[in-house]
C-alpha positions in Angstrom: 154.5 54.9 55.5 157.8 55.6 54.4 159.9 57.7 56.4 163.5 58.8 55.4 166.6 61.2 55.0 168.4 60.7 51.9 171.3 62.4 51.0 174.1 62.1 47.7 177.8 61.0 48.3 180.6 62.3 46.4 182.4 59.0 46.4 183.5 55.3 47.8 185.0 56.9 49.9 182.8 58.6 52.1 180.8 55.7 52.2 183.6 53.5 53.4 184.0 56.2 56.3 180.5 56.0 57.1 180.5 51.8 57.5 183.7 52.1 59.9 181.6 54.0 62.4 180.2 52.2 65.7 178.0 55.3 66.4 176.2 57.8 64.8 175.0 61.1 66.6 174.7 59.1 69.5 172.9 55.8 68.8 174.9 52.8 68.0 175.7 51.6 65.0 175.7 47.7 64.2 173.9 44.7 62.7 176.2 45.1 59.6 174.5 43.3 56.2 176.0 43.3 53.2 173.1 42.8 50.0 173.3 42.8 46.2 169.9 44.1 44.7 168.5 44.4 41.1 165.8 46.5 41.2 163.2 46.8 38.1 160.8 49.8 37.8 157.3 48.5 35.7 154.7 51.1 34.7 152.3 50.0 31.6 153.6 51.4 28.2 151.7 54.2 28.8 153.4 55.7 32.0 150.2 55.4 33.5 151.5 55.0 37.0 154.5 57.9 36.4 151.4 59.9 35.2 149.9 59.1 38.6 152.3 59.9 40.5 153.0 56.3 41.6 156.5 54.0 41.6 155.8 50.2 41.4 159.3 47.8 41.9 160.0 44.6 41.8 163.1 43.5 43.7 164.4 39.6 43.5 165.1 37.8 46.8 166.4 34.6 46.1 163.4 32.5 45.9 160.9 35.4 46.8 159.5 38.6 44.5 159.0 41.8 46.5 156.5 44.3 44.8 156.8 47.5 46.3 154.5 50.3 45.4 154.6 53.4 46.5 152.3 56.9 45.7 154.5 60.2 46.2 153.9 62.9 49.1 154.0 66.3 50.1 157.2 67.7 48.4 161.1 67.1 50.2 161.2 69.7 53.5 156.8 70.6 53.8 155.7 70.8 57.0 152.4 70.3 55.2 153.1 66.9 53.5 150.9 63.8 54.3 148.0 64.5 56.4 149.9 67.6 58.1 152.9 65.1 59.8 155.6 68.0 61.2 158.9 67.4 58.5 162.0 67.8 60.2 163.3 71.3 59.0 166.8 70.8 60.7 167.4 68.1 57.8 166.9 70.4 54.9 165.2 68.9 52.4 166.5 65.4 52.8 163.6 63.7 54.5 161.2 61.8 52.6 157.5 60.7 52.9 155.5 58.0 50.8 152.6 55.9 51.2 154.1 52.5 50.7 152.5 48.7 50.1 154.1 45.3 49.6 153.8 42.1 48.1 155.7 39.4 48.7 155.5 36.3 45.5 157.3 33.3 44.8 160.3 34.5 42.4 158.3 32.8 39.0 155.2 34.6 39.6 154.2 37.3 37.0 154.8 40.6 38.4 153.7 41.8 34.9 149.8 41.2 35.3 148.5 43.1 38.2 145.5 41.4 38.1 147.3 37.9 39.0 148.5 39.5 42.5 147.3 38.3 46.0 144.6 40.9 47.0 145.5 43.6 48.9 146.6 47.1 49.3 149.2 46.8 46.8 147.3 45.7 43.9 144.4 47.8 44.1 146.5 50.7 44.1 148.3 49.6 40.9 144.5 48.5 39.2 143.2 51.6 40.0 145.6 53.5 37.9 146.4 50.6 34.6 143.5 48.5 35.1 143.9 45.1 33.8 146.7 46.0 31.0 150.0 44.7 31.7 153.2 46.7 33.3 156.5 46.6 31.6 160.3 47.0 32.4 161.3 50.9 32.7 164.4 50.5 34.2 167.0 48.5 36.3 168.8 50.0 39.4 171.6 47.3 40.7 172.6 48.0 44.4 175.1 46.9 46.6 173.7 47.9 50.0 175.3 47.9 53.1 172.8 48.2 56.2 173.0 48.5 59.6 170.5 49.8 62.6 170.9 52.4 64.4 169.6 51.7 68.1 169.6 54.5 71.4 168.5 52.9 74.8 167.7 49.3 73.7 165.9 50.4 70.7 165.6 50.3 67.4 165.1 53.9 65.5 166.4 53.7 62.2 167.8 51.5 59.1 171.2 53.2 57.5 171.6 52.4 53.9 174.8 52.7 52.1 174.2 52.6 48.5 176.1 52.2 45.6 174.0 52.9 42.8 174.2 51.5 38.7 171.7 52.6 36.8 171.1 50.3 33.6 170.5 53.1 31.0 169.8 51.3 27.3 172.6 48.0 27.3 175.1 49.0 29.9 175.4 50.5 33.7 176.3 54.4 33.6 178.7 55.3 35.7 178.0 54.6 39.8 176.3 57.0 42.4 176.5 56.6 45.7 173.8 57.2 48.2 173.1 57.4 52.4 169.9 57.0 53.3 168.1 56.6 57.3 164.9 55.4 57.9 162.7 55.3 60.8 162.2 51.7 61.9 160.1 50.7 65.3 160.5 53.1 67.6 162.2 55.8 66.3 160.6 59.4 66.3 160.7 62.2 63.9 163.4 63.7 66.4 165.4 60.6 65.9 165.9 61.2 62.2 166.7 64.7 62.7 169.5 64.0 64.8 170.7 61.8 62.5 170.4 63.9 59.5 172.0 66.2 60.5 174.8 64.3 61.9 175.2 63.4 58.4 175.2 66.7 56.7 177.3 68.6 59.4 179.9 66.3 60.4 180.6 64.5 57.1 179.4 66.9 54.6 176.5 65.1 52.5 174.4 66.6 50.5 170.7 66.1 50.7 169.1 64.4 48.0 165.9 65.6 46.5 165.4 62.8 44.4 164.4 59.7 44.2 166.1 56.1 42.7 163.3 56.1 40.6 163.5 59.9 39.5 167.3 59.7 38.8 167.1 56.2 37.1 164.4 58.1 34.6 166.7 61.4 34.3 169.6 59.8 33.1 167.6 58.1 30.1 166.2 61.4 29.2 169.7 62.4 28.9 170.3 59.9 25.9 171.3 61.8 22.6 169.5 63.3 20.0 169.5 61.7 16.5 169.5 64.3 14.3 170.4 63.3 10.9 169.6 60.2 10.5 168.6 60.1 6.7 169.7 60.8 3.5 168.0 63.4 1.1 166.8 60.6 -0.9 165.9 58.2 2.3 163.9 61.6 3.8 161.8 61.7 0.3 161.1 57.8 0.1 160.5 57.4 4.0 157.4 60.4 3.7 156.0 59.0 1.2 156.1 55.4 3.0 155.2 57.2 6.1 151.3 57.9 4.5 150.6 54.1 5.0 148.2 53.1 8.5 150.0 49.6 9.0 153.2 49.2 11.0 154.8 49.7 7.7 154.1 53.4 7.7 154.7 53.9 11.4 158.2 52.4 10.6 158.4 55.2 8.8 157.2 58.3 11.0 159.7 56.4 14.1 163.0 57.3 11.7 161.5 60.7 10.4 161.0 61.9 14.0 164.6 60.7 14.9 166.0 62.1 11.8 164.2 65.8 12.8 165.8 65.6 16.1 163.1 63.6 18.4 164.3 61.4 21.3 163.4 57.8 20.8 160.9 58.0 23.2 159.4 61.2 21.5 159.3 59.3 18.2 157.5 56.6 20.3 154.9 58.7 21.1 154.4 60.6 18.2 153.9 56.9 16.4 152.5 55.1 18.1 154.9 51.9 18.9 156.8 51.1 22.2 159.7 52.8 22.6 161.9 49.7 23.0 160.7 48.8 19.2 162.1 51.8 18.6 165.5 51.1 19.4 164.8 47.4 17.4 164.2 48.8 14.4 166.7 51.7 14.5 169.6 50.1 15.2 168.1 47.5 12.1 168.4 50.8 9.5 171.9 51.8 11.3 172.7 48.9 9.5 170.4 47.6 6.9 169.2 51.0 5.2 165.6 50.5 3.8 166.3 47.1 3.5 164.1 47.2 6.8 161.1 48.0 4.1 159.6 45.5 2.0 160.9 45.2 -1.5 157.8 46.2 -3.1 158.4 49.6 -1.5 162.1 50.5 -2.5 163.6 49.8 -6.0 167.0 48.6 -4.0 167.7 48.8 -0.8 171.8 48.3 0.1 172.3 47.6 4.1 174.1 50.5 5.1 177.3 48.1 6.2 177.1 47.4 2.0 177.7 50.7 1.3 180.6 50.8 3.5 181.9 47.1 3.0 181.0 45.7 0.2 178.4 43.2 -1.0 176.8 42.0 2.3 173.8 39.2 1.1 170.9 40.5 1.5 168.1 38.9 4.5 165.4 36.2 3.1 162.1 38.0 3.4 160.3 37.6 6.6 157.2 35.0 6.3 153.7 35.3 6.2 152.6 34.9 9.7 150.7 31.3 9.0 153.7 30.1 7.6 155.6 31.5 10.6 153.4 30.1 13.0 151.7 27.1 11.7 148.8 26.1 13.2 147.5 23.8 16.6 144.0 25.1 17.9 141.9 23.2 20.1 143.6 20.2 19.7 145.2 18.6 22.5 148.6 19.1 23.3 150.1 15.7 22.5 148.5 15.1 19.3 149.7 18.8 18.2 153.0 17.6 18.7 152.6 14.7 16.9 151.1 17.0 14.1 153.8 19.1 13.7 156.4 16.0 13.1 153.8 15.0 10.3 153.9 15.8 6.2 150.6 17.7 6.5 151.2 20.5 8.7 153.4 22.0 5.8 150.6 21.7 3.3 148.0 23.2 6.1 150.8 26.4 6.5 150.8 26.7 2.7 147.2 26.9 2.0 147.0 29.4 5.4 149.4 31.4 3.7 148.0 31.6 0.7 144.7 32.5 2.2 146.1 35.0 4.5 147.8 36.6 0.9 144.0 36.5 -1.0 142.8 38.6 2.0 146.1 41.0 1.9 145.2 41.8 -1.8 141.6 42.7 -1.2 141.9 44.4 2.1 141.8 48.1 2.0 144.3 49.0 5.0 146.9 46.3 6.2 146.2 42.9 7.0 148.5 40.0 8.6 149.8 39.1 5.5 151.5 42.5 5.3 152.2 43.2 8.7 155.2 40.9 8.3 157.1 39.5 12.0 160.6 41.8 11.4 163.5 39.2 10.0 166.8 38.2 11.8 169.3 41.1 12.4 172.3 41.5 10.9 174.1 38.7 13.7 171.2 36.5 13.3 172.0 36.3 9.2 175.9 35.1 10.1 174.4 33.2 13.3 175.7 29.6 12.2 172.4 26.9 11.8 174.3 23.6 11.9 174.0 22.3 15.3 176.8 20.3 17.8 176.4 16.7 18.2 175.2 16.6 21.8 175.1 13.6 24.3 171.1 12.6 24.6 171.6 12.7 28.7 173.4 14.4 31.2 174.9 11.7 32.9 174.3 12.0 35.7 174.6 8.9 38.9 174.0 7.4 41.8 177.0 8.6 43.6 177.2 11.9 42.0 177.1 14.9 44.9 173.9 17.2 44.1 176.4 19.8 43.6 177.2 17.4 40.7 174.5 16.6 39.4 172.9 20.0 39.3 175.8 21.4 37.0 175.8 18.1 34.7 172.3 18.9 34.0 172.6 22.6 33.7 175.4 22.6 30.9 173.4 19.6 29.6 170.4 22.4 28.9 172.0 25.5 28.7 174.0 23.6 25.7 170.3 23.3 24.6 169.1 27.0 24.9 172.2 27.8 22.6 171.7 25.3 19.6 168.4 27.0 19.6 169.6 30.7 19.7 170.6 31.0 15.8 167.2 29.5 15.1 165.3 31.8 17.6 166.6 34.6 15.9 166.0 33.6 12.4 162.5 33.3 13.2 162.1 30.0 10.4 161.1 27.6 12.7 159.4 28.5 15.8 160.4 25.1 17.3 163.6 26.5 18.0 162.2 29.4 19.8 160.2 27.0 21.6 163.0 24.6 22.5 164.6 27.3 23.6 162.7 28.7 26.1 161.9 24.6 27.5 165.9 25.0 28.1 165.6 27.7 30.2 162.7 26.7 32.0 164.3 23.5 32.6 167.8 25.1 33.9 164.8 27.3 36.3 163.7 24.0 37.3 166.9 22.4 38.6 168.1 25.0 40.3 165.1 25.2 42.5 165.9 21.5 42.7 169.4 21.3 43.6 169.4 25.4 45.2 169.7 23.7 48.4 173.0 22.5 47.8 174.6 25.4 45.5 175.8 28.6 46.9 172.8 31.4 46.5 175.1 34.1 46.1 176.8 32.5 43.0 173.8 31.2 41.7 172.0 34.3 42.1 172.9 36.2 38.7 172.7 32.8 36.5 169.0 32.7 38.1 168.1 36.1 37.1 169.8 35.6 33.4 167.4 32.9 33.4 164.2 34.2 34.5 164.7 37.5 32.6 165.5 35.0 29.0 162.5 32.8 29.8 159.9 36.1 30.5 161.5 37.6 26.7 161.3 34.7 25.1 157.7 33.6 26.4 156.3 36.6 25.1 156.5 36.0 21.6 156.0 31.6 22.5 152.5 32.4 24.4 151.4 34.3 21.1 152.7 31.6 18.7 150.7 29.2 20.7 147.3 31.6 20.5 148.2 32.1 16.9 148.7 28.4 15.8 145.3 27.0 18.1 144.0 29.7 16.4 144.8 28.5 12.4 143.7 24.9 13.2 139.9 26.5 14.3 140.3 28.1 11.3 140.9 25.4 9.0 138.0 23.8 10.9 135.7 26.0 9.0 134.8 26.5 5.3 136.3 28.8 3.1 133.5 31.3 3.3 134.0 31.7 6.9 137.7 31.8 7.3 137.9 35.4 6.7 135.8 36.2 10.3 139.1 36.3 12.1 140.8 39.1 10.1 140.7 42.0 12.8 142.0 40.0 15.6 144.8 38.6 13.9 145.9 42.0 12.6 146.3 42.9 16.2 147.9 39.6 16.7 150.9 40.0 14.2 150.9 44.1 15.6 151.5 42.5 19.1 153.7 40.0 17.8 156.0 42.0 16.0 156.6 43.9 19.2 157.2 41.2 21.2 160.2 39.9 18.6 161.1 43.0 18.2 161.7 43.0 21.7 163.2 39.4 22.1 165.8 40.7 19.4 166.7 43.9 21.3 167.4 41.2 23.9 169.1 38.9 22.5 171.6 41.6 20.7 171.8 44.0 23.3 174.0 44.0 26.8 172.3 41.8 29.0 172.2 38.0 27.0 175.5 38.0 26.2 177.0 39.3 29.4 174.2 36.4 31.4 175.8 33.7 28.7 179.3 34.9 29.5 178.9 34.2 33.5 176.7 31.6 33.4 179.9 29.9 30.5 182.2 31.0 33.3 180.8 29.5 36.0 180.3 26.2 34.5 183.9 26.0 33.6 184.3 26.7 37.6 181.5 24.7 39.3 183.3 24.6 43.1 182.7 28.3 43.4 179.0 26.8 44.0 179.1 24.0 45.5 178.6 23.4 49.6 180.9 21.5 51.7 180.0 18.6 53.2 179.9 20.0 56.6 177.4 23.0 57.5 178.2 25.7 59.6 177.0 23.7 63.4 179.7 21.1 62.2 176.7 18.4 61.2 177.2 16.1 58.0 175.0 17.9 55.6 173.1 15.1 52.9 175.0 15.1 49.8 174.6 12.1 47.6 172.1 12.0 44.8 171.4 8.6 46.5 170.9 9.6 50.4 168.7 12.7 49.0 167.1 11.8 46.3 164.4 9.7 47.7 163.0 13.1 50.0 163.2 15.5 47.1 160.7 13.0 45.0 158.6 12.9 47.4 158.6 16.5 48.7 157.5 17.4 44.5 154.8 14.7 44.5 153.4 15.7 48.0 153.2 19.4 46.4 150.8 18.0 43.8 149.1 15.9 45.7 148.1 18.9 48.1 145.4 19.4 45.3 143.5 16.4 46.0 141.5 18.4 48.5 140.8 21.5 46.4 140.3 20.8 43.3 136.2 20.4 43.3 135.2 20.4 39.3 133.0 23.4 38.5 133.5 25.5 41.7 137.6 25.4 41.5 139.0 29.0 40.4 140.4 28.2 37.5 144.0 29.4 38.7 143.9 27.1 41.3 143.8 24.6 38.1 146.6 27.0 36.8 148.8 26.9 40.1 148.3 23.1 40.1 149.9 23.0 36.4 153.2 24.8 37.8 153.5 21.7 40.6 152.4 19.5 38.5 155.4 20.6 36.1 157.9 20.9 38.8 157.6 17.4 39.5 157.8 16.1 35.7 161.1 17.8 35.5 162.6 16.6 38.4 161.7 12.7 37.5 163.1 13.6 33.8 166.1 15.0 36.0 167.2 11.5 37.6 165.6 9.5 34.8 169.2 7.6 34.5 169.0 7.1 37.9 165.5 5.9 38.7 165.2 3.6 35.4 162.7 2.3 33.3 160.0 2.3 35.9 160.1 6.1 36.0 158.7 6.2 32.2 154.9 5.7 33.6 155.4 8.2 36.6 156.9 10.7 34.0 154.5 9.8 31.6 151.5 10.4 33.6 152.2 13.6 34.8 153.0 14.5 31.5 149.3 13.7 30.4 147.8 15.9 33.0 150.4 18.9 32.2 149.4 18.6 28.4 145.7 18.4 29.8 145.8 21.4 32.6 148.4 23.4 29.7 145.1 23.1 26.8 143.0 24.2 29.7 145.2 27.4 30.3 145.6 28.0 26.5 141.6 28.7 26.3 141.3 30.9 29.6 143.9 33.0 28.3 142.5 33.3 24.7 139.2 33.8 26.0 140.4 36.5 28.2 142.1 37.8 24.4 138.7 37.2 22.7 137.1 39.7 25.3 139.0 42.3 25.5 138.5 42.7 21.3 135.1 42.1 21.5 135.2 44.8 24.3 138.0 47.6 22.9 138.7 46.4 19.6 142.6 45.2 20.8 144.4 42.9 22.6 144.0 44.5 25.9 142.0 47.0 27.3 143.5 50.5 27.9 144.9 51.9 30.9 142.4 53.5 33.3 143.0 56.6 32.8 142.8 56.6 29.0 139.3 54.5 29.1 136.7 55.7 26.5 133.5 54.7 26.1 132.3 51.9 25.6 132.2 51.3 21.1 130.3 47.9 19.7 133.4 45.8 17.8 131.3 44.1 15.0 133.2 41.2 14.9 131.0 38.0 14.8 133.4 35.6 14.0 135.8 36.4 16.7 132.3 35.8 18.6 131.9 32.8 17.5 135.5 31.3 18.3 134.9 32.7 21.6 131.8 30.4 22.1 133.9 27.2 21.1 136.8 28.0 23.5 134.2 28.4 25.9 133.3 25.1 25.2 136.7 23.6 25.0 137.4 25.4 28.3 134.0 23.9 30.0 134.6 20.0 28.9 138.3 20.3 30.1 137.4 20.8 33.4 134.6 18.2 33.2 137.1 15.8 31.8 140.0 16.8 34.6 139.3 14.0 37.3 139.7 11.0 34.0 143.6 12.8 34.2 143.5 13.3 37.8 143.0 10.1 38.5 146.6 8.8 36.7 148.3 11.3 39.6 146.1 9.7 42.7 145.8 6.6 41.7 146.9 3.1 43.5 148.9 2.8 40.1 151.0 5.8 40.6 151.8 5.4 44.3 153.2 1.3 43.9 155.6 2.5 40.9 156.9 5.8 42.8 157.7 3.6 46.0 159.0 0.9 43.9 161.3 3.1 42.0 162.7 4.6 45.3 163.1 1.9 47.2 165.7 0.9 44.5 167.7 3.7 45.1 
């Protein structure tokens, strides 16, 4: 149970006065700490948690992530709130009570999937409302917090928080707000809290704050200006006709019509059955391009709005059909898929798949995957250069480098590659650009974990946060591309007469990918990503800001050279993988354990690759063995994810099950082609588990240990 008194402060000066106190209401103020925090509030697309009176918050704490789930109790000042506990009436409505549960997770965990959280009350509370549906970010609150303890007679009774808040609504923070909180801790009683609250109100003139931070943020979002008068008369008449369609193009038209009528973006999203961030994406596109965001066959001429104002602008190329824009790779092992992508046969297969999809589209009464086009590039992307700067093939790490120097060489190396693939990722013509951009973000996050002990955590935290956010956005699209690749390979193995059996599934896939790609473009074109790139660029130009000294706070020399530190780093990563030797037991092993082993293996492989220049050619067999295991476990995880998606489709006719509070009576989904595909992926899953020992022996065999000892011994 969280019991706290909340107040609004008029300005930063009020917080400064409180920060100078050594005593408040007879309680000693001490133990001052300063923290910068970013809280992201999560909910399902339907706002199921908010409707149920719950709040879910994700807070990053360096290498950890804390998920906090709160259930709102009685109103502030209500004497009967929460099991009848007495409220301190003198607080004048400032005291709040809420049931609260927390989960502590590693920083690289997924907060978006409650089903993956460890067992506990927080998980059960969220699952009881949203079921297996993912959570999406609703709003972010950035806080600068000064935290002090309030003690009396040797007992800690409360924590005093002086908070400067920046609510991020849209692309930029709103003007700062100031709050003061006193939360009961330890031996504190409500009498203590009442005395503290009375002093804050009486002596310092603070005003009781009835709203939580989350409620204040949501109120700020609701204040977005209405967008009436969006369309010309001709555009309105044309979109009214297009809005009769039942596909994604029709929903796009209905959204613009709703905003033209004065609806808020979130209201328009509800009317059209579209995610709010997808609405923002298409609204931004329409304001720049006009009717050109719709298929050409539906309009006679569609100049961009920018063209009307500034003269001719090249019209963007039509979006590729799904099968062509996401070439295939299905039940084939990842290593063979990667090789196949470079083969000439890839193009023919993609063209064949695109042709097949087009034929299906011509005969379908409603939208098929060929009609539900992936959003084309934004105006900013169409002007972006596609030529690549020639980059060095290696980061140039040496044995004599300090770990901080090596860190910045690797970060700069991968950061350049991330930017190199940004234009191609926006354009969407080759899904390998997206893959390579995502890999670069993953490698930089892995580098921060390897080099983290030798860098200033406070300086690096904004970079880590930006990498994590960018990786999540890119990953949402990339995971769908992998699903499509492997599904198309499966379709290619079937006779022509059976290839239409997955059309309903592919239509759902295309809708989801359009949504994910729209969110990705919105993020890349919004405020957060450019600020992240700007911050990272400035830091790479001034690495000394993040480097720790050679002497620690106790006066001891800190190990800092690559040659001195690397042996321990390597053995630590290897030990993290070898630890699974006793818990991988064939079919009795939980599938999630294979996934965790894959993550540990990725950390080991990336570490070997970071220092490959230092380790020399003897490291190649170690990297190769680790990559083989990763590919095998990657195929296994892809099969697990695909089986879950297919089961959802066969049960609900959707990518995911509906929220718990929106469940309807089960109906049979007649899709024999999907059921057959599920059986094929389950067989593949069984095969991959059966053959995993063949991969594991490459890691746990004597050959790996011998090579590792030789490589380390030569440092």
